[in-house]
C-alpha positions as CSV (number, residue, x, y, z in Angstrom):
1,M,0.0,0.0,0.0
2,S,1.0,3.6,-0.6
3,F,0.0,6.7,1.3
4,R,-0.1,10.5,0.9
5,L,0.5,12.8,3.8
6,G,-0.8,16.4,4.2
7,V,1.0,18.5,6.7
8,D,0.0,22.0,7.9
9,V,2.2,23.9,10.3
10,G,0.4,26.6,12.2
11,G,1.5,29.0,14.9
12,T,0.2,26.8,17.7
13,F,-0.3,23.3,16.3
14,T,0.9,21.1,13.4
15,D,-1.8,19.1,11.8
16,L,-1.4,16.0,9.7
17,L,-3.7,13.9,7.5
18,L,-2.6,10.5,6.2
19,V,-4.5,9.1,3.2
20,N,-4.4,5.6,1.8
21,E,-4.1,6.1,-2.0
22,Q,-5.9,2.9,-2.8
23,S,-8.9,2.9,-0.3
24,G,-9.1,6.7,0.5
25,E,-9.0,5.8,4.2
26,M,-7.8,8.7,6.4
27,H,-6.0,9.1,9.7
28,T,-5.3,12.5,11.4
29,A,-3.0,13.8,14.2
30,K,-2.4,17.1,15.9
31,V,0.9,17.9,17.7
32,P,2.3,21.2,19.2
33,S,4.2,23.3,16.7
34,T,7.9,24.0,17.3
35,P,8.5,27.6,16.2
36,E,12.2,27.4,16.7
37,D,12.4,24.7,14.1
38,S,9.2,23.7,12.3
39,S,10.6,20.5,11.0
40,V,10.8,19.1,14.5
41,G,7.1,19.4,14.9
42,V,6.6,17.9,11.5
43,S,8.7,14.9,12.5
44,N,6.8,14.5,15.8
45,G,3.6,14.6,13.9
46,I,4.7,11.9,11.4
47,D,5.6,9.6,14.3
48,R,2.2,10.2,15.9
49,V,0.0,9.7,12.8
50,C,1.9,6.7,11.5
51,G,2.0,5.2,15.0
52,D,-1.8,5.7,15.5
53,A,-2.5,4.3,12.0
54,G,-0.1,1.4,12.2
55,V,1.6,2.6,9.0
56,D,5.3,2.3,8.1
57,P,6.5,5.8,7.2
58,G,8.4,4.2,4.3
59,D,5.0,3.5,2.6
60,I,4.4,7.3,2.2
61,T,5.1,8.3,-1.4
62,H,4.0,12.0,-1.4
63,V,4.1,14.7,1.2
64,M,2.0,17.9,0.6
65,H,3.0,20.6,3.0
66,G,1.6,24.0,3.9
67,T,4.2,26.3,5.5
68,T,4.4,29.7,7.1
69,V,8.2,30.0,6.8
70,A,8.1,32.6,4.0
71,T,5.4,34.6,5.7
72,N,7.2,34.6,9.1
73,T,10.5,35.6,7.5
74,I,8.9,38.8,6.2
75,L,6.9,39.5,9.4
76,T,9.9,39.0,11.6
77,G,12.4,40.8,9.3
78,T,14.8,37.9,9.4
79,G,15.4,37.4,5.6
80,A,18.5,37.6,3.6
81,K,20.7,40.6,2.9
82,V,19.5,41.4,-0.6
83,G,21.4,43.2,-3.3
84,L,19.4,44.8,-6.2
85,V,20.5,45.5,-9.8
86,A,18.4,48.2,-11.3
87,T,18.6,50.1,-14.6
88,K,20.8,53.2,-14.6
89,G,18.7,56.1,-13.3
90,Y,16.2,53.9,-11.4
91,R,18.2,53.1,-8.3
92,Q,15.6,54.5,-5.9
93,V,12.7,52.4,-7.3
94,L,11.9,50.8,-3.9
95,Q,12.3,54.1,-2.0
96,I,9.9,56.0,-4.4
97,A,7.4,53.0,-4.3
98,R,3.7,54.0,-4.4
99,S,2.0,57.0,-2.7
100,F,-0.1,54.9,-0.3
101,V,-0.3,55.1,3.5
102,P,-2.4,52.4,5.2
103,G,-5.1,53.5,7.7
104,G,-7.6,56.3,7.8
105,L,-7.2,59.9,6.6
106,G,-4.7,60.7,9.4
107,G,-2.8,57.5,9.0
108,W,0.3,59.3,7.9
109,V,0.6,60.8,11.4
110,I,1.4,57.4,13.0
111,Y,2.6,55.4,10.0
112,N,6.1,54.1,10.4
113,K,7.3,53.0,7.0
114,S,9.4,49.9,7.1
115,L,12.8,49.8,5.5
116,P,13.0,48.4,2.0
117,L,13.9,44.7,1.8
118,A,16.8,45.6,-0.4
119,P,18.5,48.7,1.1
120,L,19.8,51.6,-1.1
121,A,23.3,50.9,0.0
122,L,23.1,47.4,-1.6
123,T,21.4,48.7,-4.8
124,I,23.6,49.1,-7.9
125,E,22.9,50.3,-11.4
126,A,23.3,48.5,-14.7
127,D,24.2,50.7,-17.7
128,E,21.6,49.4,-20.2
129,R,18.2,50.2,-21.6
130,T,15.4,48.2,-23.2
131,A,12.4,49.9,-24.9
132,A,8.8,49.1,-24.0
133,D,8.4,47.1,-27.2
134,G,11.4,44.9,-26.2
135,S,14.0,46.5,-28.6
136,E,17.4,47.2,-27.3
137,V,18.1,50.9,-26.8
138,R,21.5,50.6,-25.2
139,E,23.5,47.4,-24.7
140,L,24.6,46.2,-21.3
141,N,28.0,47.6,-20.1
142,V,29.4,44.3,-18.8
143,A,32.7,45.8,-17.5
144,A,31.0,48.4,-15.4
145,L,28.5,45.8,-14.1
146,E,31.4,43.5,-13.0
147,A,32.9,46.3,-11.0
148,E,29.6,47.2,-9.2
149,L,28.9,43.5,-8.4
150,G,32.4,43.3,-7.0
151,K,31.4,45.9,-4.5
152,L,28.4,43.9,-3.4
153,A,30.6,40.9,-2.9
154,G,32.5,42.7,-0.3
155,R,29.3,43.7,1.6
156,G,28.1,40.2,2.3
157,V,25.2,40.0,0.0
158,E,23.2,36.7,0.5
159,A,20.8,37.0,-2.4
160,L,20.6,39.1,-5.6
161,T,17.6,40.6,-7.4
162,V,17.8,41.8,-11.0
163,S,15.0,44.1,-12.1
164,L,15.6,46.1,-15.2
165,I,13.2,48.5,-17.0
166,N,11.0,46.8,-19.5
167,S,12.5,43.4,-19.0
168,F,9.0,41.9,-19.1
169,A,9.1,42.7,-22.9
170,N,12.7,41.3,-23.4
171,P,14.6,39.5,-20.7
172,A,17.9,39.3,-22.5
173,H,19.7,41.9,-20.4
174,E,18.6,40.4,-17.1
175,Q,19.8,37.0,-18.3
176,Q,23.2,38.6,-19.1
177,V,23.3,40.2,-15.6
178,R,22.8,36.7,-14.1
179,E,25.6,35.2,-16.1
180,V,28.0,38.0,-14.8
181,A,26.7,37.7,-11.3
182,E,27.3,33.9,-11.2
183,R,30.9,34.6,-11.9
184,V,31.4,37.5,-9.5
185,L,29.1,36.2,-6.7
186,P,29.4,32.4,-6.9
187,G,26.9,30.6,-4.7
188,V,24.6,33.7,-4.3
189,P,21.0,32.9,-5.5
190,V,19.9,35.3,-8.3
191,S,16.2,36.1,-8.9
192,L,15.2,37.7,-12.2
193,S,12.1,39.8,-12.4
194,S,11.4,38.6,-15.9
195,E,11.1,35.0,-14.5
196,V,9.4,35.8,-11.2
197,V,6.7,38.1,-12.5
198,P,7.1,39.1,-16.2
199,E,4.6,41.9,-16.1
200,M,4.6,45.7,-16.5
201,Q,5.0,48.3,-13.7
202,E,8.6,48.4,-12.5
203,Y,7.9,49.0,-8.8
204,E,5.5,46.0,-8.4
205,R,7.8,43.8,-10.4
206,T,10.8,44.9,-8.4
207,I,9.3,44.5,-4.9
208,T,7.9,41.1,-5.8
209,T,11.3,39.9,-7.0
210,V,13.1,41.5,-4.0
211,A,10.7,39.7,-1.7
212,N,11.5,36.5,-3.5
213,S,15.2,37.0,-2.9
214,Y,14.6,38.0,0.7
215,V,12.9,34.8,1.7
216,R,14.7,32.5,-0.7
217,P,17.7,31.4,1.4
218,K,15.6,30.6,4.5
219,V,12.9,28.8,2.5
220,A,15.5,26.8,0.5
221,T,17.3,25.8,3.7
222,Y,14.0,24.7,5.3
223,V,12.8,22.8,2.2
224,R,16.1,21.0,1.8
225,N,16.3,20.1,5.5
226,L,12.7,18.8,5.4
227,E,13.4,16.8,2.3
228,K,16.5,15.2,3.9
229,Q,14.5,14.4,7.1
230,L,11.7,12.9,5.1
231,N,14.1,10.8,2.9
232,D,15.7,9.4,6.1
233,T,12.5,7.6,6.8
234,M,10.6,7.6,3.5
235,S,13.1,6.8,0.7
236,G,12.2,8.5,-2.6
237,V,9.3,10.5,-1.1
238,Q,8.1,13.3,-3.3
239,L,7.6,16.7,-1.5
240,H,5.2,19.4,-2.7
241,V,4.6,22.7,-1.0
242,L,1.3,24.5,-1.0
243,R,1.3,27.8,-3.0
244,S,-0.6,30.9,-2.0
245,D,-3.2,30.3,-4.8
246,G,-4.1,26.9,-3.4
247,G,-2.1,24.9,-5.9
248,L,1.0,22.7,-5.2
249,A,4.6,23.5,-6.2
250,S,7.4,21.1,-6.4
251,A,10.2,21.4,-3.9
252,D,12.5,22.8,-6.6
253,A,9.9,25.4,-7.6
254,A,9.3,26.3,-3.9
255,E,13.0,27.0,-3.5
256,A,13.3,29.1,-6.7
257,Y,10.1,31.1,-6.3
258,P,9.2,31.2,-2.6
259,V,7.3,34.5,-3.1
260,N,4.5,32.3,-4.3
261,L,4.3,30.7,-0.8
262,L,3.5,33.7,1.3
263,M,-0.1,32.6,1.9
264,S,0.6,28.9,1.9
265,G,-0.9,28.2,5.3
266,P,-4.3,29.9,4.9
267,A,-4.7,28.6,1.4
268,G,-4.6,25.0,2.7
269,G,-7.7,25.6,4.9
270,V,-9.7,27.1,2.0
271,S,-8.8,24.1,-0.2
272,G,-9.8,21.7,2.5
273,A,-13.1,23.5,3.1
274,I,-14.0,23.4,-0.6
275,W,-13.3,19.6,-0.7
276,I,-15.3,18.8,2.5
277,A,-18.2,21.1,1.5
278,S,-18.4,19.8,-2.0
279,Q,-19.1,16.3,-0.7
280,A,-22.2,17.7,1.0
281,E,-23.1,19.7,-2.1
282,H,-22.5,23.1,-0.6
283,N,-20.6,25.2,-3.2
284,N,-21.1,28.8,-2.0
285,L,-19.2,29.2,1.2
286,L,-17.7,31.6,3.7
287,T,-14.7,29.9,5.2
288,F,-13.8,30.6,8.8
289,D,-10.5,29.3,10.0
290,M,-9.8,30.2,13.7
291,G,-6.5,29.0,15.1
292,G,-4.5,29.8,18.1
293,T,-3.0,33.0,16.8
294,S,-5.2,34.4,14.0
295,T,-8.4,33.9,12.1
296,D,-8.5,33.6,8.3
297,V,-11.6,34.1,6.2
298,A,-12.4,33.7,2.5
299,L,-15.3,33.5,0.1
300,V,-15.9,30.5,-2.2
301,Q,-18.4,30.8,-5.1
302,D,-19.5,27.9,-7.3
303,G,-16.8,25.7,-5.7
304,Q,-14.0,28.1,-6.6
305,A,-12.1,30.2,-4.1
306,Q,-11.8,33.9,-5.0
307,L,-8.3,34.8,-6.0
308,R,-6.5,38.1,-6.0
309,R,-3.4,39.2,-7.9
310,E,-1.7,40.7,-4.9
311,T,-0.5,39.2,-1.7
312,T,0.1,41.3,1.4
313,V,2.2,40.3,4.4
314,G,2.7,43.0,7.0
315,D,3.1,46.1,4.9
316,V,4.8,44.3,2.0
317,T,2.5,43.8,-1.0
318,V,3.8,41.7,-3.9
319,R,2.3,40.7,-7.2
320,A,1.6,37.0,-6.8
321,S,-1.7,35.1,-7.1
322,S,-3.2,34.1,-3.8
323,V,-6.5,33.0,-2.4
324,D,-8.4,36.1,-1.3
325,V,-7.9,35.5,2.5
326,R,-8.4,38.2,5.0
327,T,-6.6,37.7,8.3
328,V,-7.3,39.3,11.7
329,G,-5.3,38.9,14.9
330,A,-8.0,37.0,16.6
331,G,-7.4,33.5,17.8
332,G,-7.8,31.2,20.8
333,G,-4.5,32.6,22.1
334,S,-5.4,36.3,21.6
335,I,-4.7,38.2,24.8
336,A,-7.4,40.4,26.3
337,H,-6.3,43.6,28.0
338,V,-7.7,46.9,29.3
339,P,-5.5,49.9,28.4
340,E,-5.3,52.4,31.2
341,L,-5.7,55.3,28.7
342,T,-9.2,54.2,27.5
343,G,-10.4,51.7,30.1
344,A,-12.1,49.8,27.3
345,L,-11.7,46.1,26.7
346,R,-9.4,45.0,23.8
347,V,-8.7,41.5,22.5
348,G,-5.6,40.8,20.4
349,P,-3.7,41.1,18.2
350,Q,-1.1,40.0,20.7
351,S,-1.1,36.2,21.2
352,A,0.1,33.8,23.8
353,G,1.1,31.5,21.0
354,A,2.1,27.9,21.6
355,D,4.6,28.6,24.4
356,P,3.5,29.3,27.1
357,G,0.0,29.5,25.5
358,P,-3.2,30.4,27.3
359,A,-3.3,30.0,31.1
360,A,-5.7,27.1,30.7
361,Y,-2.9,25.1,29.0
362,G,-1.1,24.8,32.4
363,K,2.3,25.7,30.8
364,G,3.0,28.8,32.7
365,G,0.8,31.3,30.8
366,E,-0.8,34.0,33.0
367,E,-2.3,36.5,30.5
368,P,-6.1,36.2,29.9
369,T,-6.9,34.8,26.4
370,V,-10.0,33.9,24.4
371,T,-9.3,30.2,25.2
372,D,-9.3,31.1,28.9
373,A,-12.7,32.9,28.5
374,N,-14.2,29.9,26.8
375,V,-13.0,27.7,29.6
376,V,-14.5,30.0,32.2
377,L,-17.9,30.1,30.4
378,G,-17.9,26.3,30.3
379,Y,-17.5,26.1,26.5
380,L,-14.3,24.1,26.9
381,P,-15.1,21.7,29.7
382,A,-12.5,19.8,31.7
383,E,-13.3,16.7,29.5
384,V,-11.6,18.5,26.6
385,R,-8.1,17.2,25.6
386,L,-6.5,19.4,23.0
387,G,-4.6,17.3,20.5
388,G,-5.8,14.3,22.5
389,D,-3.7,14.8,25.6
390,M,-3.7,18.4,26.9
391,K,-6.2,18.9,29.7
392,M,-7.8,22.3,30.5
393,D,-6.8,24.0,33.8
394,R,-10.0,25.8,34.8
395,A,-8.5,27.4,38.0
396,A,-5.7,29.0,36.0
397,A,-8.1,30.3,33.4
398,E,-10.3,31.9,36.0
399,A,-7.3,33.6,37.7
400,A,-6.3,35.0,34.3
401,V,-9.8,36.3,33.3
402,R,-10.3,37.8,36.8
403,K,-7.7,40.4,35.9
404,I,-10.1,41.7,33.2
405,A,-13.2,41.4,35.5
406,D,-11.4,43.5,38.2
407,A,-10.2,46.1,35.7
408,L,-13.8,46.5,34.3
409,G,-15.7,46.1,37.5
410,L,-17.6,43.1,36.2
411,S,-18.3,39.6,37.4
412,L,-16.0,36.8,36.2
413,M,-18.7,35.5,33.8
414,E,-19.5,38.9,32.4
415,A,-15.8,39.6,31.7
416,A,-15.4,36.2,30.0
417,S,-18.5,36.8,27.9
418,G,-17.3,40.2,26.9
419,I,-14.0,38.8,25.7
420,V,-15.8,36.2,23.5
421,S,-18.3,38.8,22.2
422,L,-15.5,41.2,21.3
423,V,-13.4,38.6,19.5
424,N,-16.6,37.5,17.6
425,E,-17.1,41.1,16.4
426,N,-13.5,41.3,15.2
427,M,-14.0,38.2,13.1
428,Y,-17.4,39.4,11.9
429,G,-15.7,42.5,10.4
430,A,-13.2,40.2,8.5
431,L,-16.1,38.2,7.1
432,R,-17.8,41.3,5.9
433,L,-14.7,42.3,4.0
434,V,-14.8,39.2,1.8
435,S,-18.6,39.2,1.4
436,V,-20.6,42.4,1.7
437,E,-17.8,44.7,0.7
438,Q,-17.2,42.6,-2.4
439,G,-20.9,42.8,-3.5
440,H,-22.0,39.4,-2.1
441,D,-25.0,38.8,0.1
442,P,-23.7,36.6,3.0
443,R,-27.2,35.1,3.4
444,E,-26.6,33.2,0.1
445,F,-23.6,31.5,1.5
446,A,-23.0,28.7,4.1
447,L,-20.4,29.3,6.8
448,I,-17.9,26.5,7.2
449,A,-15.8,26.6,10.4
450,F,-12.6,24.9,11.1
451,G,-9.3,25.4,12.9
452,G,-8.9,24.4,16.6
453,A,-11.1,27.3,17.8
454,G,-13.5,27.9,14.8
455,P,-16.3,25.5,15.8
456,L,-16.5,27.2,19.3
457,H,-17.4,30.5,17.7
458,A,-19.1,29.5,14.5
459,N,-22.7,29.5,15.7
460,A,-22.3,33.0,17.0
461,L,-20.7,34.1,13.6
462,G,-23.6,32.4,11.7
463,K,-26.0,34.6,13.7
464,L,-24.1,37.8,13.0
465,M,-23.8,37.0,9.2
466,S,-27.2,35.2,8.8
467,S,-25.2,32.6,6.9
468,W,-26.8,29.1,7.2
469,P,-26.1,26.4,7.6
470,V,-23.0,26.6,9.7
471,I,-21.0,23.6,8.7
472,I,-18.7,21.9,11.2
473,P,-16.7,19.2,9.3
474,P,-15.3,16.1,10.9
475,G,-11.8,16.8,12.2
476,P,-12.1,20.6,11.9
477,G,-8.9,21.2,13.7
478,V,-6.9,19.4,11.0
479,L,-8.9,20.7,7.9
480,C,-5.9,22.6,6.6
481,A,-4.1,19.3,6.3
482,Y,-7.1,18.0,4.2
483,G,-6.4,20.9,1.8
484,D,-2.8,20.1,1.6
485,A,-3.5,16.5,0.8
486,T,-6.3,17.1,-1.7
487,T,-5.1,20.0,-3.8
488,R,-3.4,19.8,-7.2
489,V,0.0,20.7,-8.6
490,R,-0.3,24.1,-10.2
491,N,1.8,26.5,-12.3
492,E,1.0,29.6,-14.3
493,A,2.6,31.7,-17.0
494,S,1.8,35.3,-17.8
495,R,2.7,38.1,-20.2
496,T,2.0,41.8,-20.4
497,F,0.0,42.7,-23.6
498,I,-1.4,46.2,-23.5
499,K,-3.9,46.7,-26.3
500,R,-7.4,48.1,-26.6
501,F,-10.2,45.7,-27.6
502,G,-11.0,47.7,-30.7
503,R,-7.5,47.2,-32.0
504,T,-7.1,43.5,-31.1
505,R,-8.0,40.4,-33.0
506,A,-9.4,37.5,-31.0
507,D,-7.2,35.0,-32.8
508,E,-4.1,37.1,-31.9
509,A,-5.0,37.0,-28.2
510,A,-5.9,33.3,-28.5
511,G,-2.5,32.5,-30.0
512,I,-0.7,34.2,-27.1
513,F,-2.9,32.3,-24.6
514,T,-2.0,29.0,-26.3
515,D,1.7,29.8,-26.0
516,L,1.4,30.7,-22.4
517,A,-0.5,27.4,-21.8
518,G,2.5,25.5,-23.2
519,Q,4.9,27.4,-20.9
520,A,2.7,26.7,-17.8
521,S,2.5,23.0,-18.7
522,Q,6.2,22.5,-18.8
523,A,6.6,22.6,-15.0
524,L,3.9,19.8,-14.8
525,D,5.7,17.8,-17.5
526,Q,8.8,17.9,-15.4
527,E,6.8,16.5,-12.4
528,G,5.8,13.5,-14.6
529,I,2.2,14.6,-15.0
530,S,1.0,13.7,-18.5
531,R,-0.8,16.3,-20.6
532,S,-3.9,14.2,-20.5
533,D,-4.0,14.6,-16.7
534,Q,-3.5,18.4,-16.9
535,T,-6.3,21.0,-17.1
536,L,-5.8,24.5,-18.4
537,S,-7.6,27.7,-17.4
538,Y,-7.2,31.3,-18.6
539,Q,-7.3,34.8,-17.1
540,A,-7.0,38.3,-18.4
541,D,-6.3,41.5,-16.5
542,I,-8.6,44.1,-18.0
543,R,-9.4,47.8,-17.5
544,Y,-11.4,50.5,-19.2
545,H,-9.2,52.5,-21.6
546,G,-7.7,55.4,-19.5
547,Q,-8.4,53.6,-16.2
548,G,-5.7,52.5,-13.7
549,L,-7.7,49.8,-12.0
550,L,-7.4,46.2,-13.2
551,L,-9.8,43.4,-12.7
552,T,-8.9,39.8,-13.4
553,V,-11.4,37.8,-15.5
554,D,-11.5,34.1,-15.8
555,F,-12.8,32.6,-19.1
556,E,-12.7,29.6,-21.4
557,L,-10.4,29.7,-24.4
558,D,-13.0,28.1,-26.6
559,D,-15.4,30.9,-25.7
560,L,-12.8,33.5,-26.8
561,K,-12.3,31.7,-30.1
562,K,-16.1,31.4,-30.8
563,Q,-17.4,34.7,-29.4
564,G,-14.4,37.0,-29.7
565,L,-13.3,39.4,-27.1
566,D,-16.9,39.9,-26.0
567,A,-16.6,36.6,-24.2
568,I,-14.3,38.3,-21.6
569,G,-15.5,41.9,-22.0
570,G,-19.1,41.0,-20.8
571,K,-17.7,39.3,-17.7
572,F,-15.5,42.3,-17.0
573,D,-18.6,44.7,-17.2
574,R,-20.6,42.5,-14.8
575,M,-17.7,42.2,-12.4
576,H,-17.1,46.0,-12.4
577,E,-20.9,46.6,-11.8
578,Q,-20.9,44.1,-8.9
579,L,-17.9,45.8,-7.2
580,F,-18.6,49.4,-8.0
581,T,-22.4,49.5,-9.0
582,F,-21.7,50.7,-12.5
583,A,-20.2,49.8,-15.9
584,L,-18.9,52.2,-18.5
585,P,-19.5,52.3,-22.3
586,E,-15.7,53.0,-22.8
587,D,-13.5,50.7,-24.9
588,K,-11.8,48.0,-22.8
589,E,-8.1,47.3,-22.7
590,L,-6.1,44.1,-22.2
591,V,-3.1,44.5,-19.9
592,N,-1.9,41.1,-18.7
593,L,-2.7,37.6,-20.1
594,R,-2.3,34.5,-18.1
595,A,-2.6,30.7,-18.4
596,V,-2.8,28.3,-15.5
597,A,-2.0,24.5,-15.7
598,E,-3.1,22.1,-13.0
599,G,-2.6,18.4,-12.5
600,K,-5.4,16.0,-11.4
601,P,-6.5,16.0,-7.7
602,T,-5.6,13.3,-5.2
603,V,-8.3,10.7,-4.9
604,V,-9.6,10.9,-1.3
605,R,-12.7,9.0,-0.3
606,A,-15.2,11.0,1.8
607,L,-16.0,8.8,4.8
608,R,-19.6,8.2,5.6
609,V,-20.9,7.7,9.1
610,E,-23.4,5.1,10.3
611,E,-27.1,5.8,9.8
612,G,-29.2,6.6,12.8
613,D,-32.4,8.2,13.8
614,A,-33.0,11.8,15.0
615,S,-32.1,11.1,18.6
616,P,-28.4,11.6,19.5
617,A,-28.8,9.9,22.9
618,A,-26.2,7.3,22.2
619,A,-23.5,10.0,22.0
620,E,-24.5,11.8,25.2
621,M,-21.7,12.0,27.8
622,L,-23.1,14.1,30.7
623,S,-25.0,17.3,31.5
624,H,-22.9,20.5,32.0
625,E,-23.5,24.1,32.9
626,I,-22.5,27.0,30.6
627,Y,-22.9,30.7,30.8
628,V,-24.9,32.0,27.8
629,D,-27.4,34.8,27.1
630,G,-26.6,36.4,30.4
631,G,-27.1,33.4,32.7
632,M,-26.2,29.8,33.5
633,Q,-27.9,27.1,31.4
634,K,-27.8,23.3,31.2
635,A,-26.0,22.0,28.1
636,M,-25.5,18.3,27.2
637,L,-22.0,17.2,26.2
638,Y,-21.7,14.8,23.2
639,D,-19.0,12.5,22.0
640,R,-18.7,13.3,18.2
641,S,-17.3,9.9,17.4
642,K,-20.6,8.3,18.5
643,L,-22.9,10.6,16.4
644,K,-24.7,9.0,13.5
645,A,-26.2,10.4,10.3
646,G,-29.7,11.8,11.0
647,N,-29.0,12.7,14.6
648,V,-30.3,16.2,15.5
649,I,-28.6,17.9,18.5
650,A,-30.7,20.6,20.2
651,G,-28.8,23.6,21.7
652,P,-27.4,24.5,24.0
653,A,-25.0,21.7,23.5
654,I,-21.2,21.0,23.3
655,V,-19.8,18.4,20.9
656,L,-16.3,17.1,21.9
657,E,-13.7,15.5,19.6
658,M,-9.9,15.1,19.5
659,D,-9.0,18.2,17.7
660,S,-11.8,20.7,18.4
661,T,-14.9,21.6,20.3
662,T,-18.3,22.7,18.8
663,L,-20.7,25.0,20.6
664,I,-24.4,24.9,19.6
665,L,-26.3,27.9,21.1
666,P,-29.8,27.9,22.5
667,D,-32.6,28.0,19.9
668,H,-30.3,26.3,17.4
669,E,-29.8,22.7,16.4
670,G,-27.1,20.7,14.7
671,A,-28.1,18.0,12.2
672,V,-25.6,15.3,11.3
673,D,-25.4,14.5,7.6
674,E,-24.2,11.3,5.9
675,Y,-20.5,12.5,5.9
676,G,-20.5,13.4,9.6
677,N,-20.8,17.2,9.1
678,I,-22.8,19.0,11.7
679,L,-25.1,21.5,10.0
680,I,-26.2,24.1,12.5
681,T,-29.3,26.2,11.8
682,P,-31.8,28.2,13.9
683,S,-34.4,25.8,15.5
684,N,-37.3,27.5,13.8
685,S,-35.8,27.4,10.3
């Protein structure tokens, strides 16, 4: 037998999903993350899941891994010392940047602009010039370049970026610079903007490629170490890393283009949610992933996650496709505090993390967190064992939350309820960003909750959003690992092509898309994926002529060939109207063309649960008191492993399982479907 392993490394826990490739049978595990060296947590998890399943690690043929290494490298400012080669006269491209300050109208007062990832002192100029049409205006002065690169060699540069003007139209000069750099700076990885993001706009192209260089050495080291570690126990195993857009990249591609991994972790959860919900025929979703440190939300329409062409980490925005995930600093470990200046309760974004973690973990934490508030309210009973073996310390949780109660002059229960209500409002705001503010009615979407803390708060978020049903999948704490294990190898190729619709022939555009499809497929060919197992999709970045804003439109190539440019122009008008309430009669303009190649998905069998009747009595554990709606109420505890299809759980109730805990509120009920999902709806619906 052979197995595939999905691994998701989070800030607090590392989740694993082991899939039998023949039968589709699955085994899960959750172990504490090891932030100082993530590979240690991965190794511990492999030992756990293989031990529990009775599987020899040598039988694992593929490992699909979601990682936050690239993200954390940027957030913590621990990347490489990056040198930058720019065209003569454009040395300050990163300093000039774009005139944008985050925050409100007065944001500039408190905004502290971070330093560029490639400092001006390590930026040199190449004496060359290429025209916008790709023709050579001035050839590269190789002798002068060698002298400038020699200066960088003496300053300890660890990675080099080459981003020359108009290189998207003709990469020849960038390729020449790389040849020279490999002689002058041997062993230093070189990233070319014409390979990382061959599209117009020099600042976006430069910052994206610099970010690639910044995280490249650390990601390469991590991937190589993980490959070695895996091969020590799984000879010949194939490692893939989850990309920001929800596809998989080979280990080599992850090393060469790590800028595509910046949203790797959150993308896994969205992919897993799509797979789980599709089994139950729910294709319009709001995904709600609440972990220990943060909460990630996204919108899925017709079974497809919404993508965006920009990825933002901290205050660094790069041009790389990613699932449109919005993140807020609200998780189970988010710390509650009352600033002396305002005297108002605040929750997050500071987090207790995995070490020491919330006070309830009994590992030395003393600050009040969302998890502690849930313990105090009774939502996380003493019967809970996080990851299967971590017991909740109620006395420590009460001591921590009492700090908030004393500061606000409230009772212990009122303070804990306030913490939970406030963190729910924070997450509600994030859900509105991906739904209401994008022109979508949340009442037309189901809410699927996962992550270790998601099911505890999902019912409350469903009430705020009016999104029903609220779906609690089996194993919600390890759903990100489902995404890692069930997604597909993906690659894309793009090209800038600025031309008005009125001056463009459909067959001309179709020919370019066909060429791009061939380029995108080459990476999958190298992975041994036959062309018959590959699927192709197409995108165009479009704007009204004279407009700066771009919208990305997905379409079928056959539609373009049959209907002409109207096939994508009509979609653009409808998208523009949805987002901004109007469309214009102006001529449209193509800007960037893109082809995406994907391999076939992993075959994973959705497990069905045993049929039962409406009564969940067989899964009852004991009666328990919780604080809800301003008072104490009796709530039944249920063992999720004993629930059957057809069971209906009346709230208030708490459903316990190895990796998460689900809260069903009063006047709501949770129906168990054939796949073991709990579908929560108002009782009178």
